[in-house]
All heavy atoms as an XYZ file, in Angstrom:
642
protein
N     105.223     84.143    100.256
C     104.863     84.943    101.456
C     106.016     85.892    101.839
O     107.172     85.705    101.444
C     104.578     83.914    102.552
O     105.480     83.886    103.570
N     105.721     86.893    102.570
C     106.707     87.867    102.973
C     107.755     87.262    103.898
O     108.926     87.685    103.958
C     106.037     89.085    103.666
C     105.216     89.970    102.767
C     104.581     91.062    103.543
C     106.080     90.541    101.638
N     107.381     86.235    104.665
C     108.302     85.640    105.561
C     109.469     84.976    104.779
O     110.638     85.158    105.126
C     107.625     84.619    106.421
C     108.528     83.921    107.462
C     107.789     82.998    108.329
O     106.533     82.969    108.314
O     108.447     82.245    109.053
N     109.103     84.302    103.719
C     110.145     83.624    102.909
C     111.036     84.616    102.233
O     112.249     84.509    102.202
C     109.496     82.711    101.836
C     108.768     81.576    102.561
C     110.523     82.215    100.834
C     107.824     80.764    101.618
N     110.405     85.762    101.806
C     111.123     86.817    101.110
C     112.173     87.469    102.045
O     113.290     87.691    101.712
C     110.222     87.820    100.522
C     110.821     88.936     99.746
C     111.569     88.445     98.527
C     109.740     89.937     99.308
N     111.730     87.809    103.302
C     112.640     88.435    104.198
C     113.725     87.488    104.632
O     114.909     87.974    104.785
C     111.858     88.976    105.473
O     111.236     87.907    106.070
C     110.937     90.073    105.116
N     113.454     86.201    104.736
C     114.490     85.300    105.095
C     115.570     85.197    103.954
O     116.759     85.220    104.206
C     113.933     83.884    105.303
C     113.242     83.695    106.611
C     112.707     82.363    106.773
C     111.883     82.176    108.077
N     111.364     80.795    108.240
N     115.106     85.239    102.733
C     116.049     85.191    101.618
C     116.868     86.466    101.539
O     118.046     86.442    101.283
C     115.232     85.015    100.318
N     116.223     87.661    101.799
C     116.956     88.885    101.705
C     117.987     88.921    102.856
O     119.149     89.278    102.622
C     115.978     90.057    101.848
C     115.160     90.228    100.564
C     116.728     91.383    102.134
C     114.024     91.238    100.637
N     117.621     88.506    104.034
C     118.607     88.500    105.153
C     119.748     87.588    104.840
O     120.872     87.919    105.100
C     117.909     88.095    106.489
C     117.023     89.151    107.104
C     116.164     88.841    108.139
C     117.048     90.430    106.652
C     115.377     89.753    108.736
C     116.220     91.396    107.234
C     115.390     91.088    108.250
N     119.432     86.380    104.315
C     120.469     85.441    104.056
C     121.413     85.892    102.992
O     122.611     85.644    103.054
C     119.808     84.112    103.597
O     119.044     83.529    104.632
N     120.893     86.658    101.979
C     121.813     87.103    100.924
C     122.569     88.394    101.208
O     123.651     88.576    100.780
C     120.983     87.317     99.661
C     120.594     86.037     98.982
O     121.335     85.016     99.028
N     119.433     85.991     98.384
N     121.957     89.257    102.048
C     122.604     90.551    102.241
C     123.461     90.639    103.477
O     124.343     91.515    103.561
C     121.511     91.659    102.338
C     120.735     92.002    101.080
C     119.748     93.119    101.363
C     121.716     92.417     99.983
N     123.274     89.796    104.509
C     123.964     89.893    105.717
C     125.061     88.820    105.895
O     124.893     87.689    105.380
C     122.929     89.789    106.857
C     121.840     90.815    106.926
C     120.873     90.495    108.063
C     122.458     92.188    107.092
N     126.055     89.181    106.633
C     127.095     88.250    106.959
C     126.516     87.229    107.886
O     125.520     87.495    108.605
C     128.300     88.974    107.543
N     127.134     86.078    107.988
C     126.562     85.030    108.833
C     126.406     85.425    110.294
O     125.389     85.090    110.934
C     127.479     83.805    108.717
C     126.870     82.526    109.248
C     127.592     81.297    108.867
O     128.315     81.244    107.863
O     127.495     80.308    109.631
N     127.378     86.137    110.870
C     127.241     86.627    112.265
C     126.208     87.631    112.441
O     125.600     87.775    113.555
C     128.593     87.069    112.816
C     129.149     88.199    111.989
O     128.885     88.264    110.774
O     129.888     89.061    112.525
N     125.844     88.397    111.456
C     124.804     89.412    111.560
C     123.407     88.823    111.387
O     122.431     89.425    111.813
C     124.986     90.489    110.500
C     126.257     91.295    110.688
C     126.480     92.303    109.584
O     126.019     92.026    108.391
O     127.128     93.340    109.855
N     123.293     87.717    110.735
C     122.008     87.070    110.485
C     121.228     86.740    111.757
O     120.042     86.912    111.858
C     122.167     85.818    109.659
C     122.537     86.068    108.244
C     122.626     84.755    107.452
N     123.409     85.016    106.254
C     124.032     84.077    105.604
N     123.968     82.815    106.004
N     124.733     84.406    104.469
N     121.962     86.268    112.749
C     121.292     85.904    114.032
C     120.622     87.108    114.647
O     119.429     86.991    115.071
C     122.323     85.296    114.984
C     122.846     83.970    114.470
C     121.655     85.054    116.386
C     124.049     83.356    115.211
N     121.298     88.215    114.710
C     120.685     89.409    115.249
C     119.521     89.875    114.365
O     118.443     90.272    114.860
C     121.727     90.534    115.322
C     122.817     90.297    116.325
C     123.819     91.414    116.330
C     124.930     91.132    117.245
N     125.981     92.177    117.223
N     119.687     89.808    113.064
C     118.617     90.274    112.178
C     117.361     89.381    112.299
O     116.212     89.931    112.339
C     119.094     90.303    110.704
N     117.538     88.074    112.334
C     116.420     87.162    112.460
C     115.742     87.366    113.833
O     114.512     87.342    113.909
C     116.823     85.753    112.206
C     116.954     85.406    110.765
C     118.170     85.062    110.231
C     115.830     85.335    109.930
C     118.321     84.717    108.921
C     115.972     85.038    108.569
C     117.183     84.715    108.083
N     116.518     87.533    114.865
C     115.975     87.739    116.178
C     115.149     89.020    116.239
O     114.054     89.077    116.807
C     117.099     87.807    117.208
O     117.771     86.604    117.317
N     115.677     90.082    115.670
C     114.966     91.370    115.614
C     113.669     91.262    114.813
O     112.619     91.759    115.201
C     115.836     92.447    115.087
C     115.271     93.851    114.963
C     114.892     94.316    116.361
C     116.237     94.821    114.329
N     113.800     90.508    113.681
C     112.597     90.354    112.827
C     111.487     89.577    113.582
O     110.299     90.012    113.512
C     112.978     89.608    111.582
C     111.837     89.438    110.619
C     112.141     88.300    109.679
N     110.961     87.949    108.914
C     109.904     87.179    109.337
N     109.947     86.697    110.541
N     108.922     86.928    108.549
N     111.855     88.516    114.244
C     110.872     87.741    114.999
C     110.256     88.519    116.143
O     109.056     88.447    116.429
C     111.432     86.398    115.452
C     111.660     85.439    114.316
C     112.890     84.875    114.045
C     110.636     85.064    113.455
C     113.102     84.006    113.028
C     110.756     84.168    112.428
C     112.046     83.684    112.166
O     112.205     82.780    111.161
N     111.127     89.305    116.824
C     110.649     90.109    117.971
C     109.661     91.155    117.452
O     108.601     91.329    118.058
C     111.786     90.807    118.683
C     111.324     91.603    119.905
S     112.575     92.690    120.557
C     112.779     93.922    119.274
N     109.989     91.866    116.420
C     109.055     92.896    115.863
C     107.766     92.291    115.318
O     106.710     92.860    115.457
C     109.782     93.709    114.748
C     110.936     94.612    115.284
C     111.632     95.256    114.099
C     110.430     95.639    116.244
N     107.873     91.070    114.765
C     106.667     90.399    114.279
C     105.803     90.087    115.470
O     104.576     90.272    115.384
C     107.105     89.104    113.560
O     105.977     88.407    113.116
N     106.358     89.574    116.509
C     105.573     89.233    117.701
C     104.926     90.495    118.329
O     103.801     90.461    118.842
C     106.415     88.504    118.760
C     106.704     87.103    118.311
O     105.993     86.510    117.510
N     107.848     86.589    118.766
N     105.692     91.591    118.379
C     105.140     92.862    118.884
C     103.952     93.297    117.970
O     102.880     93.712    118.497
C     106.229     93.974    118.937
C     105.662     95.358    119.181
C     107.249     93.634    120.006
N     104.127     93.155    116.697
C     102.998     93.520    115.775
C     101.786     92.655    116.023
O     100.662     93.201    116.033
N     101.950     91.345    116.272
C     100.860     90.519    116.524
C     100.178     90.848    117.848
O      98.970     90.714    118.013
C     101.234     89.019    116.565
C     101.445     88.419    115.206
C     102.678     87.821    114.906
C     100.508     88.394    114.230
C     102.902     87.251    113.650
C     100.686     87.833    113.006
C     101.904     87.277    112.700
O     102.152     86.755    111.420
N     100.948     91.341    118.763
C     100.402     91.694    120.101
C      99.674     92.994    120.137
O      98.602     93.107    120.705
C     101.548     91.734    121.154
N     100.228     93.986    119.481
C      99.589     95.357    119.555
C      98.774     95.708    118.328
O      97.982     96.625    118.333
C     100.590     96.473    119.799
C     101.642     96.654    118.716
C     101.321     96.216    121.170
C     102.490     97.851    118.832
N      98.933     94.949    117.229
C      98.220     95.271    115.961
C      96.731     95.265    116.159
O      96.063     96.218    115.660
N      96.137     94.240    116.726
C      94.674     94.278    116.880
C      94.148     95.479    117.689
O      93.103     96.065    117.351
C      94.357     92.960    117.608
C      95.430     92.047    117.229
C      96.696     92.975    117.161
N      94.924     95.861    118.713
C      94.468     97.041    119.552
C      94.530     98.299    118.705
O      93.623     99.117    118.716
C      95.323     97.180    120.789
N      95.608     98.460    117.971
C      95.731     99.627    117.078
C      94.654     99.640    115.968
O      94.020    100.641    115.713
C      97.121     99.728    116.429
C      98.161     99.991    117.484
C      97.185    100.772    115.355
C      99.640     99.905    116.999
N      94.371     98.432    115.439
C      93.272     98.361    114.444
C      91.957     98.716    115.008
O      91.143     99.339    114.373
N      91.671     98.259    116.236
C      90.388     98.628    116.902
C      90.276    100.158    117.135
O      89.178    100.715    116.888
C      90.254     97.907    118.227
N      91.397    100.747    117.530
C      91.326    102.226    117.720
C      91.062    102.975    116.404
O      90.333    103.950    116.346
C      92.641    102.676    118.336
C      92.812    102.303    119.756
C      94.281    102.679    120.197
C      91.809    102.939    120.680
N      91.678    102.426    115.294
C      91.500    103.077    113.980
C      90.087    102.896    113.547
O      89.503    103.858    113.028
C      92.504    102.518    112.970
C      93.954    102.923    113.319
C      92.159    102.947    111.565
C      95.019    102.266    112.435
N      89.551    101.739    113.723
C      88.153    101.441    113.289
C      87.190    102.321    114.045
O      86.130    102.755    113.489
C      87.810     99.964    113.429
C      86.334     99.673    113.325
C      88.570     99.172    112.337
N      87.424    102.584    115.330
C      86.536    103.429    116.104
C      86.517    104.837    115.545
O      85.497    105.535    115.650
C      86.985    103.454    117.584
C      86.669    102.238    118.301
C      87.116    102.327    119.809
O      87.901    103.182    120.131
N      86.612    101.440    120.589
N      87.605    105.292    114.983
C      87.652    106.659    114.419
C      86.923    106.732    113.105
O      86.151    107.607    112.830
C      89.101    107.125    114.213
C      89.914    107.222    115.512
C      89.239    108.179    116.508
O      88.876    109.261    116.152
N      89.155    107.794    117.735
N      87.194    105.762    112.246
C      86.648    105.747    110.910
C      86.837    104.335    110.279
O      87.965    103.953    110.125
C      87.279    106.853    110.019
C      86.602    106.974    108.660
O      85.865    106.148    108.204
N      86.959    108.039    107.974
N      85.778    103.764    109.903
C      85.894    102.396    109.378
C      86.759    102.329    108.082
O      87.520    101.398    107.880
C      84.517    101.774    109.078
C      84.490    100.347    108.560
C      85.081     99.424    109.558
C      82.995     99.992    108.349
N      86.631    103.335    107.226
C      87.374    103.291    105.959
C      88.871    103.549    106.212
O      89.702    103.160    105.367
C      86.787    104.371    105.051
C      85.467    104.038    104.530
C      84.874    105.130    103.659
O      85.355    106.249    103.688
N      83.771    104.816    102.914
N      89.193    104.163    107.275
C      90.623    104.456    107.546
C      91.465    103.230    107.755
O      92.598    103.175    107.393
C      90.682    105.358    108.864
C      92.049    105.972    109.164
C      92.489    106.886    107.992
C      91.945    106.811    110.444
N      90.827    102.142    108.216
C      91.648    100.879    108.369
C      92.078    100.333    107.035
O      93.199     99.863    106.908
C      90.805     99.803    109.157
C      91.723     98.726    109.659
C      89.708     99.200    108.323
C      92.588     99.075    110.750
N      91.267    100.533    105.970
C      91.608    100.080    104.637
C      92.721    101.004    104.038
O      93.624    100.529    103.339
C      90.431    100.031    103.766
C      89.391     99.045    104.200
C      88.281     99.446    104.845
C      89.631     97.665    104.023
C      87.314     98.519    105.309
C      88.733     96.776    104.445
C      87.567     97.154    105.127
N      92.656    102.282    104.338
C      93.685    103.230    103.893
C      95.012    102.887    104.586
O      96.077    102.807    103.936
C      93.275    104.652    104.170
C      94.381    105.658    103.878
C      92.067    105.047    103.385
N      94.963    102.593    105.899
C      96.159    102.269    106.655
C      96.779    100.978    106.142
O      97.999    100.840    105.912
C      95.822    102.101    108.140
N      95.945     99.948    105.839
C      96.410     98.706    105.299
C      97.089     98.890    103.953
O      98.166     98.359    103.689
C      95.272     97.741    105.215
O      95.698     96.499    104.649
N      96.397     99.668    103.095
C      97.048     99.951    101.737
C      98.348    100.662    101.902
O      99.287    100.338    101.134
N      98.402    101.600    102.767
C      99.620    102.368    102.974
C     100.778    101.423    103.495
O     101.902    101.491    102.983
C      99.387    103.524    104.038
C     100.688    104.257    104.381
C     101.204    105.152    103.464
C     101.317    104.074    105.590
C     102.402    105.816    103.782
C     102.474    104.752    105.920
C     103.005    105.665    105.013
N     100.479    100.616    104.462
C     101.474     99.646    104.883
C     101.929     98.637    103.865
O     103.152     98.336    103.797
C     100.974     98.945    106.137
C     100.826     99.779    107.410
C     100.148     99.006    108.533
C     102.133    100.342    107.878
N     101.039     98.213    103.034
C     101.418     97.322    101.922
C     102.286     98.055    100.898
O     103.231     97.516    100.424
C     100.173     96.838    101.214
S      99.262     95.568    102.136
N     102.030     99.348    100.662
C     102.831    100.085     99.795
C     104.249    100.278    100.352
O     105.241    100.157     99.627
C     102.242    101.487     99.549
C     103.065    102.388     98.667
C     103.187    102.142     97.351
C     103.759    103.421     99.255
C     104.021    102.965     96.550
C     104.579    104.230     98.500
C     104.736    103.985     97.134
N     104.318    100.564    101.688
C     105.700    100.723    102.272
C     106.475     99.390    102.195
O     107.638     99.395    101.899
C     105.486    101.161    103.779
C     104.943    102.562    103.857
C     106.812    101.078    104.521
C     105.752    103.643    103.255
N     105.770     98.260    102.414
C     106.469     96.988    102.311
C     106.889     96.709    100.889
O     108.043     96.245    100.667
C     105.499     95.865    102.788
C     106.179     94.487    102.908
S     107.471     94.580    104.115
C     108.272     93.062    103.867
N     106.088     97.043     99.892
C     106.458     96.847     98.503
C     107.665     97.754     98.147
O     108.599     97.280     97.527
C     105.272     97.224     97.612
C     105.538     97.140     96.109
C     105.719     95.692     95.702
C     104.317     97.732     95.355
N     107.674     98.963     98.669
C     108.827     99.881     98.407
C     110.091     99.343     99.025
O     111.128     99.365     98.447
C     108.466    101.255     98.943
C     109.406    102.383     98.649
C     109.434    102.646     97.144
C     108.952    103.596     99.377
N     109.958     98.797    100.250
C     111.092     98.264    100.980
C     111.663     97.032    100.185
O     112.912     96.937    100.031
C     110.696     97.821    102.377
O     110.166     98.946    103.076
C     111.911     97.255    103.127
N     110.779     96.173     99.710
C     111.198     94.977     98.950
C     111.880     95.413     97.649
O     112.922     94.869     97.270
C     110.020     94.074     98.659
C     109.546     93.428     99.988
C     110.333     92.995     97.627
C     108.191     92.678     99.807
N     111.337     96.460     97.002
C     111.904     96.966     95.747
C     113.333     97.493     96.016
O     114.280     97.180     95.269
C     111.073     98.075     95.167
C     111.567     98.615     93.908
C     111.497     97.950     92.724
C     112.144     99.885     93.916
C     112.001     98.505     91.537
C     112.617    100.430     92.730
C     112.555     99.757     91.576
N     113.525     98.241     97.097
C     114.870     98.816     97.395
C     115.835     97.665     97.669
O     116.925     97.638     97.215
C     114.725     99.804     98.580
C     113.948    101.059     98.103
C     116.087    100.173     99.111
C     113.552    101.957     99.224
N     115.425     96.685     98.534
C     116.316     95.610     98.844
C     116.635     94.734     97.645
O     117.700     94.236     97.510
C     115.744     94.754    100.009
C     116.056     95.259    101.361
C     115.004     95.616    102.202
C     117.332     95.556    101.748
C     115.229     96.126    103.451
C     117.604     96.040    103.027
C     116.541     96.316    103.844
N     115.666     94.610     96.713
C     115.911     93.877     95.483
C     116.973     94.558     94.657
O     117.894     93.937     94.097
C     114.627     93.742     94.704
O     113.662     93.000     95.380
N     116.885     95.907     94.597
C     117.919     96.640     93.805
C     119.309     96.484     94.451
O     120.273     96.300     93.771
C     117.549     98.129     93.753
C     116.356     98.419     92.888
C     116.688     98.127     91.432
C     115.499     98.532     90.510
N     115.760     98.259     89.157
N     119.348     96.558     95.794
C     120.636     96.416     96.476
C     121.192     95.008     96.225
O     122.345     94.863     95.992
C     120.447     96.657     98.071
C     120.108     98.127     98.284
C     121.707     96.244     98.800
C     119.678     98.414     99.704
N     120.314     94.015     96.341
C     120.770     92.603     96.117
C     121.257     92.432     94.718
O     122.289     91.742     94.464
C     119.616     91.690     96.447
C     119.894     90.196     96.383
C     121.080     89.810     97.292
C     118.692     89.405     96.693
N     120.513     92.957     93.719
C     120.919     92.822     92.339
C     122.243     93.522     92.098
O     123.149     92.989     91.409
C     119.836     93.429     91.414
N     122.521     94.667     92.727
C     123.794     95.386     92.570
C     124.895     94.547     93.147
O     126.007     94.403     92.530
C     123.676     96.769     93.268
O     122.583     97.459     92.657
C     124.963     97.538     93.088
N     124.652     93.952     94.359
C     125.654     93.172     94.996
C     126.023     91.884     94.224
O     127.186     91.482     94.058
C     125.298     92.779     96.441
C     125.376     93.977     97.353
C     125.296     93.543     98.807
O     125.276     92.287     99.044
O     125.174     94.409     99.622
N     124.998     91.248     93.569
C     125.221     90.085     92.775
C     125.992     90.424     91.501
O     126.966     89.757     91.152
C     123.892     89.390     92.383
C     123.287     88.784     93.667
C     124.098     88.320     91.309
C     121.876     88.246     93.468
N     125.667     91.527     90.858
C     126.368     91.952     89.703
C     127.798     92.334     89.990
O     128.731     92.046     89.226
C     125.650     93.144     89.061
C     124.404     92.711     88.359
O     124.217     91.534     88.004
N     123.442     93.630     88.183
N     128.033     92.997     91.105
C     129.424     93.400     91.517
C     130.234     92.159     91.869
O     131.382     92.094     91.517
C     129.314     94.333     92.773
O     128.489     95.439     92.422
C     130.738     94.802     93.077
N     129.605     91.194     92.507
C     130.389     89.973     92.906
C     130.765     89.111     91.700
O     131.721     88.418     91.733
C     129.538     89.165     93.870
N     129.960     89.154     90.673
C     130.238     88.289     89.497
C     131.231     88.874     88.578
O     131.740     88.173     87.669
C     128.897     88.021     88.745
O     128.350     89.219     88.234
N     131.569     90.165     88.786
C     132.584     90.799     87.904
C     133.985     90.431     88.317
O     134.387     90.233     89.343
C     132.402     92.371     87.888
C     131.063     92.673     87.279
C     133.520     92.995     87.149
C     130.707     94.141     87.294
């Protein structure tokens, strides 16, 4: 799940004192998404039913791209630390 992945990325990339802020921000943004997401989805569906699937695909692509970028950063840090 994405929750496990983001926790692992935060734990590996951030210093211990920065993790608290990062996890708090992540949970806050997640809660905001749960609160306003259905309303935004309803507005999109009113405009065009197919648009909701395009928006969902776009957001999944952005998340995949973000995970890919963080994976590269993490791999670089691991390789640098092991040298």
